C-alpha positions as CSV (number, residue, x, y, z in Angstrom):
1,M,19.9,-159.7,-198.8
2,L,16.2,-158.5,-199.0
3,P,15.6,-155.1,-197.6
4,D,14.2,-154.8,-194.1
5,P,10.4,-154.5,-194.6
6,R,10.3,-151.7,-192.1
7,C,12.3,-149.3,-194.4
8,P,10.2,-146.3,-195.6
9,P,10.1,-147.3,-199.3
10,V,8.3,-150.6,-198.3
11,Q,6.4,-150.0,-195.1
12,G,5.7,-146.4,-195.9
13,R,4.0,-147.2,-199.2
14,L,2.1,-150.2,-197.8
15,T,0.9,-147.9,-195.0
16,A,-0.4,-145.4,-197.5
17,L,-2.3,-148.1,-199.4
18,H,-3.5,-150.5,-196.7
19,D,-6.9,-148.8,-196.3
20,H,-7.8,-150.2,-199.7
21,L,-7.9,-153.6,-198.0
22,D,-10.3,-154.9,-195.4
23,A,-8.0,-157.3,-193.6
24,S,-10.4,-158.3,-190.8
25,P,-11.1,-161.8,-192.4
26,L,-7.4,-162.6,-191.7
27,D,-7.6,-162.1,-188.0
28,G,-6.8,-165.3,-186.2
29,R,-6.1,-167.1,-189.5
30,T,-3.2,-169.1,-190.9
31,V,-2.1,-168.6,-194.5
32,F,0.0,-171.2,-196.3
33,I,2.2,-169.8,-199.0
34,T,4.1,-171.6,-201.7
35,G,6.6,-169.4,-203.7
36,G,6.8,-167.1,-200.7
37,T,10.6,-166.7,-200.7
38,G,10.9,-164.6,-203.8
39,F,9.7,-161.1,-204.9
40,F,5.9,-161.9,-204.5
41,G,6.5,-163.5,-201.1
42,Y,8.6,-160.6,-199.8
43,W,5.8,-158.2,-200.5
44,M,3.1,-160.4,-199.1
45,L,5.1,-161.0,-195.9
46,S,5.8,-157.2,-195.7
47,L,2.1,-156.6,-195.9
48,F,1.3,-159.2,-193.3
49,D,3.9,-157.7,-191.0
50,L,2.2,-154.3,-191.3
51,L,-1.2,-155.8,-190.7
52,R,0.1,-157.5,-187.5
53,Q,1.4,-154.1,-186.3
54,R,-2.2,-152.9,-186.8
55,G,-3.7,-155.7,-184.6
56,I,-4.5,-158.4,-187.2
57,D,-3.4,-161.7,-185.8
58,V,-2.4,-163.5,-189.1
59,R,0.2,-166.3,-189.2
60,V,2.1,-167.7,-192.1
61,R,3.3,-171.1,-193.1
62,L,6.0,-170.7,-195.8
63,L,7.1,-173.5,-198.1
64,S,10.8,-173.4,-198.9
65,R,13.1,-175.8,-200.6
66,N,15.9,-174.3,-198.4
67,P,14.8,-172.6,-195.2
68,A,18.4,-171.9,-194.2
69,A,18.9,-170.0,-197.4
70,F,15.7,-168.0,-196.9
71,A,16.9,-167.2,-193.3
72,A,20.1,-165.8,-194.8
73,V,18.5,-163.5,-197.3
74,A,15.5,-162.5,-195.1
75,P,16.7,-162.5,-191.5
76,Y,13.9,-160.2,-190.3
77,F,11.1,-162.6,-191.5
78,S,12.9,-165.7,-190.4
79,A,13.1,-164.3,-186.8
80,Q,9.4,-163.6,-186.6
81,S,7.3,-166.0,-184.4
82,W,4.3,-165.6,-186.8
83,V,6.3,-167.0,-189.7
84,S,7.2,-170.7,-189.8
85,C,8.9,-172.6,-192.7
86,V,8.0,-175.9,-194.1
87,A,10.9,-177.6,-195.9
88,G,10.1,-179.3,-199.1
89,D,9.5,-179.3,-202.8
90,V,6.2,-178.0,-204.2
91,K,5.5,-181.4,-205.9
92,S,5.9,-183.5,-202.8
93,F,6.0,-181.5,-199.5
94,Q,4.2,-182.7,-196.4
95,D,2.7,-180.6,-193.6
96,A,0.0,-181.7,-191.1
97,T,-0.6,-178.2,-189.7
98,P,-4.1,-176.9,-190.5
99,A,-4.5,-173.7,-192.5
100,D,-7.3,-171.4,-193.4
101,L,-6.1,-169.8,-196.7
102,L,-3.5,-170.7,-199.3
103,I,-1.6,-168.7,-201.8
104,H,0.0,-170.8,-204.5
105,A,2.7,-168.8,-206.2
106,A,5.5,-171.3,-206.6
107,T,7.1,-171.1,-210.0
108,D,10.7,-170.5,-211.1
109,T,10.7,-167.4,-213.3
110,D,14.5,-166.8,-213.7
111,A,16.1,-167.3,-217.1
112,A,18.1,-170.4,-216.0
113,A,15.0,-172.3,-215.0
114,H,13.4,-171.8,-218.4
115,Q,16.3,-173.7,-220.0
116,D,14.6,-176.9,-218.7
117,P,11.0,-176.7,-220.0
118,L,10.0,-180.2,-218.7
119,A,11.1,-179.2,-215.2
120,I,9.1,-176.0,-215.5
121,M,6.0,-178.0,-216.5
122,D,6.5,-180.5,-213.7
123,N,6.7,-177.7,-211.1
124,I,3.6,-175.9,-212.4
125,L,1.3,-178.9,-213.2
126,L,2.4,-181.4,-210.6
127,G,3.1,-178.7,-208.0
128,T,-0.4,-177.3,-208.4
129,R,-2.0,-180.7,-208.2
130,H,-0.1,-181.5,-205.0
131,T,-0.6,-178.1,-203.4
132,L,-4.4,-178.3,-204.0
133,A,-4.5,-181.7,-202.5
134,H,-2.6,-180.3,-199.5
135,A,-5.1,-177.5,-199.2
136,L,-8.0,-179.9,-199.2
137,S,-6.5,-182.1,-196.4
138,S,-5.5,-179.0,-194.4
139,G,-9.1,-177.6,-194.3
140,V,-8.4,-174.6,-196.6
141,R,-11.5,-173.0,-198.0
142,R,-10.0,-170.3,-200.2
143,V,-6.9,-170.5,-202.5
144,L,-5.3,-167.9,-204.7
145,Y,-3.7,-169.3,-207.7
146,V,-0.9,-167.0,-209.0
147,S,-0.9,-167.5,-212.8
148,S,0.7,-165.3,-215.5
149,G,-0.1,-163.1,-218.4
150,A,2.0,-165.6,-220.3
151,V,-1.2,-167.7,-220.7
152,Y,-2.3,-165.3,-223.5
153,G,0.8,-166.0,-225.7
154,V,1.9,-163.3,-228.0
155,Q,-0.4,-160.2,-227.7
156,P,-2.0,-159.5,-231.0
157,A,-0.9,-156.2,-232.6
158,D,-4.5,-154.9,-232.8
159,I,-5.2,-155.4,-229.1
160,E,-3.8,-152.5,-226.9
161,Q,-4.7,-154.2,-223.6
162,L,-5.4,-157.8,-223.1
163,P,-8.7,-158.5,-221.3
164,E,-9.3,-161.8,-219.4
165,S,-11.8,-162.8,-222.0
166,A,-9.2,-162.6,-224.9
167,S,-9.3,-165.7,-227.0
168,C,-5.6,-165.6,-227.8
169,A,-3.5,-168.3,-226.1
170,C,0.0,-169.9,-226.3
171,D,0.7,-172.1,-229.3
172,A,0.7,-175.4,-227.4
173,T,3.1,-176.9,-230.0
174,H,5.7,-174.2,-229.8
175,P,8.8,-175.2,-227.8
176,D,8.8,-171.8,-226.1
177,S,5.3,-172.2,-224.8
178,A,6.0,-174.5,-221.9
179,Y,5.6,-171.9,-219.1
180,G,2.4,-170.3,-220.5
181,S,0.8,-173.5,-221.6
182,A,1.4,-175.1,-218.2
183,K,0.0,-172.1,-216.4
184,R,-3.1,-172.3,-218.5
185,G,-3.5,-176.0,-217.8
186,A,-3.0,-175.4,-214.1
187,E,-5.7,-172.7,-214.2
188,Q,-8.2,-175.3,-215.5
189,W,-7.1,-177.8,-212.8
190,C,-7.9,-175.1,-210.2
191,V,-11.3,-174.5,-211.7
192,Q,-12.3,-178.2,-211.7
193,F,-10.7,-179.0,-208.3
194,G,-12.5,-176.1,-206.7
195,L,-15.9,-177.1,-208.2
196,E,-15.5,-180.7,-207.1
197,H,-14.3,-180.0,-203.5
198,G,-16.1,-176.7,-202.7
199,I,-12.9,-174.6,-202.5
200,A,-13.0,-171.1,-203.9
201,I,-9.9,-170.6,-206.1
202,P,-9.7,-167.2,-207.9
203,I,-6.8,-166.8,-210.4
204,A,-4.4,-163.9,-210.6
205,R,-2.8,-163.5,-214.0
206,C,0.3,-161.5,-213.2
207,F,2.2,-159.2,-215.6
208,A,5.3,-157.1,-214.7
209,F,6.3,-155.5,-211.5
210,V,8.9,-153.4,-209.8
211,G,9.9,-152.8,-206.2
212,A,12.2,-153.9,-203.4
213,G,13.4,-157.4,-203.8
214,L,13.5,-157.3,-207.6
215,P,17.0,-158.4,-208.9
216,L,18.9,-155.4,-210.3
217,N,21.2,-157.6,-212.4
218,G,18.9,-160.3,-213.8
219,H,16.7,-160.6,-216.8
220,F,14.2,-157.8,-215.8
221,A,14.8,-154.7,-217.8
222,I,13.5,-152.3,-215.2
223,G,15.7,-153.9,-212.5
224,N,18.8,-153.7,-214.8
225,F,18.1,-150.0,-215.6
226,I,17.8,-149.1,-211.9
227,G,21.0,-151.1,-211.2
228,D,22.8,-149.2,-213.9
229,A,21.7,-145.9,-212.5
230,L,22.7,-146.8,-208.9
231,A,26.1,-148.0,-210.1
232,G,26.7,-144.8,-212.0
233,R,26.8,-146.6,-215.4
234,P,25.1,-145.4,-218.6
235,I,21.7,-147.1,-218.8
236,C,21.9,-149.8,-221.5
237,V,19.0,-151.1,-223.5
238,N,19.8,-154.5,-224.9
239,G,17.5,-154.2,-227.9
240,D,15.8,-151.6,-230.0
241,G,13.7,-150.2,-227.1
242,T,10.4,-150.5,-228.9
243,P,8.6,-153.3,-226.9
244,L,5.7,-152.0,-224.8
245,R,5.5,-153.0,-221.2
246,S,3.8,-151.8,-217.9
247,Y,4.9,-152.1,-214.3
248,L,2.9,-152.3,-211.0
249,Y,4.7,-151.5,-207.8
250,G,5.2,-154.2,-205.1
251,A,3.0,-152.5,-202.5
252,D,0.1,-152.3,-205.0
253,L,0.8,-155.9,-206.0
254,A,0.5,-157.1,-202.4
255,I,-2.8,-155.4,-201.8
256,W,-4.1,-156.8,-205.1
257,L,-3.2,-160.4,-204.4
258,L,-4.6,-160.4,-200.9
259,K,-7.8,-158.8,-202.0
260,I,-8.2,-161.3,-204.8
261,L,-7.6,-164.1,-202.3
262,L,-10.2,-162.8,-199.9
263,Q,-12.9,-161.6,-202.3
264,G,-12.2,-163.0,-205.8
265,T,-14.8,-165.3,-207.4
266,H,-14.0,-169.0,-207.9
267,G,-12.6,-169.8,-211.3
268,Q,-12.5,-166.1,-212.2
269,A,-9.2,-164.8,-213.7
270,Y,-8.1,-161.3,-212.8
271,N,-5.3,-159.5,-214.7
272,V,-2.8,-158.1,-212.2
273,G,-0.6,-155.3,-213.4
274,S,-0.6,-151.8,-214.7
275,D,-2.4,-150.8,-217.8
276,Q,-0.2,-147.8,-218.4
277,A,2.0,-148.7,-221.4
278,V,5.6,-147.5,-221.7
279,S,8.2,-148.5,-224.3
280,I,11.5,-150.0,-223.1
281,R,13.3,-146.9,-224.4
282,E,10.9,-144.6,-222.5
283,L,11.3,-146.8,-219.4
284,A,15.1,-146.4,-219.6
285,E,14.7,-142.6,-220.0
286,T,12.2,-142.5,-217.1
287,V,14.7,-144.3,-214.9
288,R,17.5,-141.9,-216.1
289,D,15.4,-138.8,-215.4
290,A,14.3,-140.0,-212.0
291,L,17.7,-141.2,-210.7
292,C,20.6,-139.9,-212.8
293,P,19.6,-137.1,-215.2
294,E,23.2,-136.6,-216.3
295,H,23.6,-140.1,-217.6
296,A,23.2,-141.4,-221.1
297,V,20.8,-144.1,-222.4
298,H,22.4,-146.5,-224.9
299,I,20.2,-148.4,-227.3
300,T,22.1,-151.4,-228.7
301,R,20.1,-152.0,-231.8
302,S,18.1,-150.0,-234.3
303,A,14.4,-150.9,-234.8
304,P,13.8,-152.8,-238.2
305,D,11.5,-151.1,-240.6
306,N,7.8,-152.1,-240.4
307,A,8.5,-154.6,-237.6
308,L,5.6,-155.6,-235.4
309,R,5.9,-154.0,-232.0
310,S,6.0,-156.4,-229.0
311,R,3.3,-155.5,-226.5
312,Y,2.5,-157.0,-223.1
313,I,-0.1,-154.9,-221.4
314,P,-3.1,-156.0,-219.4
315,A,-6.6,-154.7,-219.3
316,I,-7.5,-154.3,-215.6
317,G,-11.2,-153.3,-215.8
318,R,-12.4,-156.4,-214.1
319,A,-10.1,-155.8,-211.1
320,R,-11.2,-152.2,-211.0
321,S,-14.9,-152.8,-211.2
322,E,-15.3,-156.0,-209.1
323,L,-12.6,-155.4,-206.4
324,D,-12.0,-151.7,-206.5
325,L,-8.3,-152.2,-207.3
326,D,-6.2,-149.7,-209.2
327,V,-2.7,-148.5,-210.1
328,W,-2.1,-146.3,-207.1
329,T,1.7,-145.9,-207.4
330,S,3.0,-144.0,-210.5
331,L,5.9,-145.5,-212.5
332,E,8.3,-142.7,-211.5
333,Q,7.4,-143.0,-207.8
334,A,7.8,-146.8,-208.1
335,I,11.3,-146.3,-209.6
336,R,12.4,-143.9,-206.9
337,L,11.1,-146.2,-204.1
338,T,12.8,-149.2,-205.6
339,A,16.1,-147.4,-205.8
340,A,15.7,-146.1,-202.3
341,S,15.1,-149.6,-200.9
342,A,18.3,-150.8,-202.6
343,A,20.4,-148.1,-201.0
344,P,22.7,-149.6,-198.3
345,H,21.4,-147.2,-195.6
346,Q,17.9,-148.5,-196.1
347,H,18.8,-152.1,-195.1
348,A,19.5,-151.3,-191.5
């Protein structure tokens, strides 16, 4: 079950950050969200809930393949009169209710989904085409397309932080490139669709995140490390610990996405994430030091000699300069807040 959004690790941090956002354009508006029942959706809905408490009359239409399942894991949101669910698949849903803004974030990112590359490409490409057609018929004038840093492919070893202008891209002929290649294709569809129909569609290229709602037993290293710490287990690194990653907290993410939706330029890509690199080994040690200093960190493999170091770090200068966005929550604070939101007493 998702944590109650009113718990301090969620609402408290959103409250501390919400002055970075001018939410007045949302007053009296309806936002349609695809992909709103996962991690991104949880944080967006939590931010909308806070904004409503502060007098912003925003309403949400939420696409879900299984509204009953969403109600079971998110009872607080499902009980709110300002949230309504639309049952359907992203490639074929129907909804006649007008909307003002749309956030298209629907994509399966779990490991099991990536075992079926054709289904992933269908969901991304056909789902984007159908969702934008829905936006046009519903009167939407601004859409946020939630893309991924995966569009860049493997980050070159000589680039410390990937800028949006980087020429690197997925190898379109590689079997493992289905997700990134489809996301890049969907970005181009958004650009052309917006130009033809007069809809502003900025693009958020998302990297890695941490916060309430992130699985603590899935394929996310930081979630697994926090899960190990909370369970009293040694923190296990399934690898050599050398890859470099960065993590943006969920409250920061929600502010970023909403600001890009409201103020981003059509067809402009904005990297969304932290530019503060940390190795997976250092990440495990940071989790250990923050949550369970007495525990050990186990590295399962030794690093091979002269191996190229995997790196997945965005440059975020464009978001900083154009939209005044930043990494406001430190990694250690994000880890502590995520752990606190997972504690049973925080769910009440």
